[in-house]
C-alpha positions in Angstrom: 61.6 -18.5 -4.5 58.4 -19.8 -6.1 56.4 -18.9 -3.0 57.2 -15.2 -3.6 56.1 -15.6 -7.2 52.7 -17.2 -6.4 50.6 -14.2 -7.3 52.4 -13.6 -10.6 52.2 -15.6 -13.7 55.2 -17.8 -13.9 55.9 -19.3 -17.3 56.2 -23.1 -17.8 59.8 -22.7 -18.9 60.7 -20.8 -15.7 59.0 -23.5 -13.6 61.0 -26.2 -15.4 64.2 -24.2 -14.5 63.0 -24.2 -10.9 62.4 -27.9 -11.1 65.9 -28.4 -12.3 67.1 -26.7 -9.1 65.0 -29.1 -7.0 61.9 -26.9 -6.4 59.1 -29.3 -5.6 56.5 -26.5 -5.6 57.4 -25.8 -9.2 56.9 -29.4 -10.1 53.5 -29.3 -8.3 52.5 -26.2 -10.3 53.5 -27.8 -13.6 51.6 -30.9 -12.6 48.5 -28.9 -11.8 48.7 -27.1 -15.2 49.4 -30.1 -17.4 48.3 -33.3 -15.7 44.8 -33.2 -17.3 46.2 -33.3 -20.9 48.8 -36.0 -20.0 46.2 -38.1 -18.3 43.8 -37.7 -21.3 46.4 -38.8 -23.8 47.4 -41.8 -21.6 43.8 -42.9 -21.2 43.2 -42.5 -24.9 46.2 -44.5 -25.9 46.1 -47.2 -23.2 42.4 -47.6 -22.5 43.1 -48.2 -18.9 42.9 -45.8 -16.0 45.5 -47.6 -13.9 48.0 -47.6 -16.8 47.2 -44.0 -17.5 47.9 -43.0 -13.9 51.2 -44.8 -14.0 52.1 -43.0 -17.2 51.1 -39.7 -15.6 53.4 -40.5 -12.6 56.3 -41.6 -14.9 56.0 -38.5 -17.0 56.4 -36.1 -14.1 59.0 -38.3 -12.5 61.0 -38.0 -15.8 60.6 -34.2 -15.7 61.8 -34.2 -12.1 64.9 -36.3 -13.0 65.7 -34.6 -16.3 64.5 -31.0 -16.0 68.0 -29.7 -16.5 68.1 -31.2 -20.0 64.9 -29.4 -21.1 65.6 -27.1 -24.1 62.9 -24.4 -24.5 64.1 -23.7 -28.0 63.1 -27.1 -29.2 59.6 -27.4 -27.7 57.1 -25.8 -25.4 56.9 -27.5 -22.0 53.4 -28.8 -22.8 54.7 -30.3 -26.0 57.7 -31.8 -24.2 55.4 -33.4 -21.5 53.1 -34.7 -24.2 56.0 -36.4 -26.0 57.4 -37.9 -22.8 53.9 -39.3 -21.9 53.4 -40.6 -25.4 56.7 -42.4 -25.3 55.8 -44.0 -21.9 52.5 -45.1 -23.4 54.2 -46.6 -26.5 56.6 -48.5 -24.2 53.6 -49.9 -22.3 51.8 -50.8 -25.5 54.8 -52.6 -26.9 55.3 -54.4 -23.6 51.8 -55.9 -23.6 51.8 -56.3 -27.4 48.5 -54.6 -27.8 47.1 -51.6 -29.7 44.2 -49.4 -28.5 41.0 -49.5 -30.4 40.3 -46.5 -32.5 36.7 -45.5 -33.2 35.8 -44.6 -36.7 32.5 -42.7 -36.2 31.7 -39.0 -35.6 32.1 -39.6 -31.8 35.8 -40.1 -32.4 36.5 -36.4 -32.1 34.6 -36.2 -28.8 36.8 -38.9 -27.1 38.4 -38.6 -23.7 41.4 -36.7 -25.0 39.2 -33.7 -25.6 36.6 -34.1 -22.8 39.3 -34.2 -20.1 40.5 -30.6 -20.7 39.6 -28.2 -18.0 39.7 -25.3 -20.5 37.4 -26.2 -23.4 39.2 -23.9 -25.9 42.1 -26.3 -26.7 39.7 -29.1 -27.2 37.6 -27.1 -29.6 40.7 -26.0 -31.5 42.0 -29.5 -31.7 38.7 -30.9 -32.9 38.6 -28.1 -35.5 42.1 -28.8 -36.7 41.4 -32.6 -37.0 38.1 -31.9 -38.7 39.9 -29.9 -41.3 41.6 -33.1 -42.6 40.3 -35.6 -45.0 39.0 -38.8 -43.4 42.0 -40.7 -44.6 44.5 -38.2 -43.4 42.7 -37.8 -40.0 42.8 -41.6 -39.6 46.6 -41.7 -40.3 47.3 -38.9 -37.8 45.1 -40.5 -35.1 46.6 -43.9 -35.6 50.2 -42.4 -35.5 49.7 -40.2 -32.5 47.0 -41.8 -30.4 47.4 -45.4 -31.5 51.1 -45.5 -31.4 51.6 -46.9 -34.9 54.9 -46.2 -36.6 54.9 -44.9 -40.1 56.1 -48.2 -41.5 53.3 -50.0 -39.6 50.8 -47.6 -41.1 52.2 -48.2 -44.6 51.7 -51.9 -44.2 48.3 -51.5 -42.5 47.0 -49.2 -45.3 48.9 -50.9 -48.1 50.7 -47.6 -49.1 54.3 -46.8 -49.8 56.2 -45.6 -46.8 57.0 -42.3 -48.5 53.3 -41.7 -49.2 52.5 -42.2 -45.5 55.2 -39.8 -44.4 54.1 -37.2 -46.9 50.5 -37.4 -46.0 51.1 -37.2 -42.2 53.5 -34.3 -42.7 51.0 -32.5 -44.9 48.2 -33.2 -42.4 50.2 -31.9 -39.5 51.1 -28.8 -41.5 47.4 -28.2 -42.3 46.5 -28.6 -38.6 49.1 -26.1 -37.6 47.7 -23.6 -40.1 44.2 -24.1 -38.7 45.4 -23.7 -35.1 47.4 -20.6 -36.1 44.3 -19.1 -37.8 45.9 -19.1 -41.3 43.3 -21.4 -42.7 
């Protein structure tokens, strides 16, 4: 069925529904659309091309196996794949008891997670959203989402109450959302 839809724009959610029915071409299409961002996240978190490639494979294998459980009302396909990849990365980090190094200079926003995009617009928007945060809030968000630190680990690491870390991360994500939606 996907072959007849090749010349039309097929939504990610429709492709996931095709994957749930066993359509390999739909999985290939999703891979072509989203592999660059999954790979960029994995490289950033794991600092290893080999591990990143395995996470990329594991992420799309998980999609293949569990596509029927995808709920489009809870998250966009891109967000879902990003979360699955992040979880695979965290599992690898915990298994090797290591944390990736985060850079603290102006180059930080130019890292591989942004330079690997095929379309530069999402990278520019993400840099703009991160740049809108204070240095302290940006560091918390990066450590939580790219470094794999839990909120309780961040609280201990920055000598802050857990509630403060939770509030600051939630407020930072809200501000980033406003920037990305053009409300700020």
